[in-house]
C-alpha positions as CSV (number, residue, x, y, z in Angstrom):
1,M,106.2,159.1,78.8
2,S,109.9,160.0,79.1
3,H,111.2,156.4,78.5
4,R,109.2,156.3,75.3
5,Y,111.5,158.6,73.9
6,V,115.3,158.1,72.2
7,D,117.3,161.1,71.1
8,G,114.1,163.3,71.2
9,V,111.9,160.8,69.3
10,L,108.8,159.3,70.2
11,T,110.2,155.9,69.6
12,Y,107.7,153.9,71.8
13,P,103.9,155.0,71.2
14,K,100.7,154.1,73.6
15,S,98.9,151.2,71.6
16,E,95.8,152.5,71.3
17,L,92.3,152.2,73.1
18,N,89.3,152.8,71.7
19,L,87.0,154.8,74.9
20,E,83.8,156.5,72.6
21,G,81.7,157.6,74.2
22,P,80.0,160.8,77.4
23,A,82.3,158.7,80.0
24,H,85.2,160.2,78.1
25,E,83.7,162.8,76.1
26,E,86.9,164.9,75.1
27,F,89.6,163.4,77.1
28,R,92.3,161.2,75.5
29,E,94.9,159.9,77.1
30,V,97.8,161.9,76.4
31,T,100.5,160.5,73.9
32,T,103.4,163.2,73.9
33,L,105.7,164.2,76.8
34,E,104.3,168.2,76.0
35,Q,100.7,167.0,76.3
36,L,101.4,165.4,79.9
37,E,103.2,168.2,80.9
38,A,100.5,170.8,79.6
39,L,98.2,169.1,82.5
40,N,100.6,169.8,85.4
41,T,98.0,171.9,87.2
42,D,94.8,170.5,85.8
43,F,93.5,167.9,88.4
44,E,90.8,166.7,86.9
45,S,92.5,166.0,84.0
46,V,95.3,164.2,85.5
47,Q,92.8,162.1,87.4
48,R,90.9,161.3,83.9
49,Q,94.3,160.3,82.7
50,S,95.0,158.1,85.7
51,L,91.9,156.1,84.6
52,L,92.8,155.8,80.8
53,V,96.1,154.5,81.7
54,K,94.3,151.5,84.3
55,E,92.2,151.3,81.4
56,R,94.6,150.5,78.4
57,V,97.0,148.7,80.8
58,L,94.8,146.8,83.0
59,G,91.5,146.4,81.0
60,P,88.3,148.1,81.8
61,D,86.8,145.3,84.1
62,H,90.3,145.0,86.2
63,F,89.4,145.4,90.1
64,T,91.5,148.3,90.0
65,T,90.2,150.0,87.4
66,M,86.6,149.5,88.6
67,L,87.6,150.7,92.2
68,Y,89.1,153.9,91.0
69,I,86.0,154.3,88.9
70,R,83.6,153.6,92.3
71,G,85.7,156.2,94.4
72,S,85.6,159.0,91.5
73,R,83.0,160.8,92.9
74,S,84.1,161.9,96.3
75,R,87.3,162.7,94.9
76,L,86.0,165.1,92.5
77,R,82.8,166.2,94.4
78,Q,85.7,167.2,97.5
79,M,88.0,169.0,94.6
80,Y,85.2,170.8,92.7
81,G,81.4,170.1,94.2
82,L,80.1,170.4,90.9
83,C,81.6,167.9,88.8
84,F,78.9,164.9,89.4
85,K,77.8,164.7,85.5
86,Q,81.4,163.4,84.8
87,C,81.1,161.1,87.6
88,I,77.5,159.9,86.4
89,N,79.0,159.3,83.2
90,L,82.4,157.3,84.5
91,W,79.7,155.0,86.3
92,V,77.4,154.4,83.3
93,H,80.6,153.5,81.4
94,A,81.5,151.2,84.6
95,I,78.1,149.6,84.0
96,E,78.3,148.8,80.3
97,V,81.7,147.6,80.8
98,Q,80.5,145.1,83.7
99,Y,77.4,144.3,81.5
100,F,79.4,142.4,78.8
101,R,82.4,141.4,81.4
102,L,80.6,140.2,84.1
103,K,78.0,137.4,85.1
104,P,74.5,139.1,86.1
105,L,75.0,138.0,90.0
106,N,78.4,139.4,90.3
107,H,78.4,141.7,93.2
108,A,80.2,144.2,91.3
109,R,77.4,145.2,89.3
110,L,75.3,145.7,92.3
111,Y,77.2,147.8,93.8
112,H,77.6,150.3,91.0
113,F,74.0,150.2,90.8
114,K,73.9,151.0,94.6
115,S,76.6,153.9,94.2
116,F,73.9,156.0,92.2
117,L,71.2,156.0,94.6
118,G,72.9,158.1,97.5
119,L,73.9,160.4,94.9
120,F,70.6,160.9,93.0
121,S,68.9,160.8,96.4
122,S,70.8,164.5,97.5
123,L,70.3,165.7,93.9
124,T,66.8,165.4,94.4
125,D,66.5,166.6,98.3
126,A,65.3,169.8,97.9
127,E,67.4,170.8,101.3
128,H,70.2,170.5,98.7
129,V,69.4,171.9,95.5
130,S,70.8,175.4,96.3
131,N,74.3,173.4,96.3
132,W,74.5,172.3,92.8
133,N,73.5,175.6,91.2
134,C,70.9,173.3,89.0
135,Q,67.3,171.9,89.2
136,P,66.7,168.6,90.0
137,K,65.1,167.8,86.4
138,D,68.3,168.5,85.3
139,F,69.5,165.5,86.1
140,F,66.2,163.5,84.8
141,D,68.3,162.0,81.8
142,D,70.6,160.5,84.3
143,I,68.4,159.2,86.5
144,M,65.9,157.7,83.6
145,C,69.5,155.8,82.1
146,V,70.3,154.6,85.3
147,F,66.5,153.3,85.9
148,E,66.4,151.3,82.1
149,K,70.2,149.8,82.9
150,G,68.7,148.8,86.0
151,A,66.1,147.3,84.6
152,R,67.8,145.5,82.3
153,E,70.2,144.1,84.9
154,L,66.7,143.2,87.2
155,N,65.5,141.4,84.5
156,L,69.1,139.3,83.8
157,V,69.2,138.5,87.4
158,V,65.7,137.0,87.2
159,S,66.3,135.0,84.0
160,E,69.6,133.7,86.0
161,L,67.8,132.7,89.2
162,D,65.3,131.1,87.1
163,Q,67.5,128.9,85.7
164,S,69.4,127.7,88.6
165,D,68.7,125.2,91.2
166,I,67.0,125.6,94.8
167,S,70.2,126.4,96.4
168,V,71.6,128.9,94.3
169,K,68.0,130.6,94.1
170,K,68.2,130.3,98.3
171,L,72.0,131.8,98.2
172,N,71.4,134.9,95.9
173,E,67.6,135.7,97.1
174,S,69.5,138.7,99.2
175,H,71.0,139.8,95.7
176,L,67.4,139.7,94.3
177,N,66.0,141.5,96.9
178,E,68.3,144.8,96.8
179,F,67.7,144.8,93.0
180,V,63.9,145.2,93.5
181,A,64.7,147.7,96.0
182,I,67.3,149.9,93.6
183,I,64.0,149.9,91.1
184,M,62.1,151.1,93.5
185,H,64.5,153.8,95.0
186,L,65.1,154.5,91.4
187,L,61.4,155.0,90.7
188,V,60.8,157.2,93.8
189,S,63.6,159.3,92.8
190,L,62.0,159.6,88.8
191,T,58.2,160.5,90.7
192,M,59.5,163.2,93.1
193,L,60.5,164.5,89.4
194,Q,57.5,164.1,87.9
195,P,56.0,167.7,88.5
196,Q,58.9,169.4,86.9
197,L,58.8,167.3,83.9
198,S,57.8,168.1,80.5
199,S,55.0,165.9,78.8
200,S,57.8,163.8,76.5
201,Q,60.2,163.2,79.4
202,I,56.8,162.0,81.7
203,H,55.8,159.9,78.4
204,T,59.3,158.5,78.7
205,F,59.3,157.8,82.2
206,K,55.7,155.8,81.9
207,S,56.5,153.6,79.1
208,A,60.1,152.4,80.1
209,L,58.1,151.6,83.7
210,Y,55.4,149.8,81.3
211,Q,58.1,148.0,80.0
212,L,59.4,147.2,82.9
213,L,56.1,146.3,85.0
214,K,55.2,143.8,81.9
215,K,58.4,141.5,83.1
216,N,56.1,141.1,86.3
217,P,59.7,141.5,88.8
218,R,59.2,139.9,91.6
219,D,61.4,140.0,94.8
220,A,62.8,136.4,96.8
221,A,59.3,136.9,99.0
222,G,57.2,137.1,95.9
223,R,56.1,141.0,96.2
224,S,55.7,142.6,93.2
225,L,56.7,146.3,92.8
226,L,53.3,147.6,93.6
227,H,53.6,145.4,97.0
228,I,57.2,147.4,97.9
229,A,55.6,150.7,97.0
230,C,52.8,150.1,99.6
231,C,55.4,149.1,101.9
232,R,56.3,150.9,105.0
233,S,59.7,152.9,104.9
234,F,62.5,150.0,103.1
235,K,66.2,150.3,102.8
236,L,68.8,148.9,101.0
237,M,71.6,146.3,103.0
238,D,75.0,146.7,103.5
239,G,74.6,150.3,105.0
240,F,72.9,151.7,101.7
241,S,70.1,153.3,103.1
242,V,67.8,156.3,101.3
243,P,65.8,158.1,103.7
244,V,64.8,160.0,100.9
245,S,63.0,157.1,99.1
246,S,60.7,156.1,101.8
247,T,57.4,154.3,101.2
248,P,54.5,154.1,101.0
249,R,53.7,157.6,99.1
250,K,50.5,158.1,97.1
251,T,52.3,159.2,93.8
252,V,54.0,156.1,93.7
253,I,51.2,154.0,94.1
254,D,49.1,155.5,91.3
255,L,52.4,156.1,88.9
256,L,52.4,152.2,89.3
257,L,48.5,151.6,88.7
258,D,48.4,153.7,85.8
259,T,51.1,151.9,83.9
260,G,49.8,148.5,84.4
261,A,50.8,147.1,87.9
262,D,48.0,144.3,89.0
263,P,46.1,145.4,91.9
264,C,45.2,142.3,92.6
265,A,48.4,140.4,92.7
266,T,49.6,138.0,95.8
267,D,53.0,137.7,97.4
268,K,53.7,134.3,98.6
269,E,51.9,134.3,101.7
270,S,48.9,135.2,99.3
271,N,48.9,139.2,100.4
272,T,47.5,141.7,98.1
273,P,48.8,145.3,97.9
274,L,46.1,146.4,100.1
275,H,46.9,143.8,102.5
276,T,50.3,145.3,102.7
277,L,49.4,148.5,102.9
278,A,46.8,148.2,105.8
279,K,49.8,147.1,107.7
280,N,51.2,150.7,107.4
281,E,50.2,153.0,110.5
282,D,50.4,155.8,107.9
283,C,48.1,153.9,105.6
284,S,46.1,156.6,104.3
285,K,42.1,156.6,102.5
286,G,43.9,158.2,99.4
287,M,46.0,155.2,98.9
288,V,43.4,152.4,99.9
289,E,40.9,154.4,97.4
290,S,43.2,154.5,94.5
291,L,44.1,150.5,94.9
292,L,40.3,149.9,95.1
293,R,39.6,152.2,92.0
294,A,42.3,150.1,90.0
295,G,40.3,146.6,90.8
296,A,41.4,145.6,94.4
297,H,39.3,143.5,96.3
298,L,38.5,144.8,99.8
299,D,37.8,141.5,101.1
300,A,40.2,139.2,99.5
301,I,41.2,136.6,102.1
């Protein structure tokens, strides 16, 4: 910054970078030496300035910029403990940048959605609620935002694979499976919040889920979201396990059926959700009855 001054006059100002939106809130890159010195003891602001410089110089989709955003949660959590809102906004900002700059099957897009899961799982875990000085429902809008963006991303991945040849589809099967699993984990997190939500929030949630189910997303094995909801507890690959989002759960099954899931849908092995559910040791009478009431066939082959 000092090199931008000549004889005490700001001669070489920084180029302007338009960074509007909640990700940057009231933060803007400093433009004078006095502004920079005023932030000397403000760790969070200095960290934010570092990100702003990276976005201006390297670009918002540069690997170094993205790597910094990914690490923002751990740094801020370590220093402040409660800066999750700022981190969420930064990560959502990164997702939007990648939406316009990277192709749907790019691993970086998948990684950011994975990163949200551990955070949201801890926020909705009753054992940790007291640490956040807030209620899990306070994060509904954030989880809902990521769920909607994840649904959009899943539709893009499916469309991309539909237009690809068999070798490309085979190569990206795990990518598709992980995105379906991400959606399911977010769905479970939202379902856990449902008893605390207002009627308008529940309507928003169900509407988004209904729109997603209309697209009939499937994983590489042809399993629908209802199939996966009836599965034994599942995990994401690459060590991204989220135990709080285990299945099967009757509340999730009921929600999917209520918003348009097909109880007679079959996967590539001709299994219905009822077949999938029956393989679980913890298959409950209530879950079976929910499927049967919705139209599942008890004697399906």
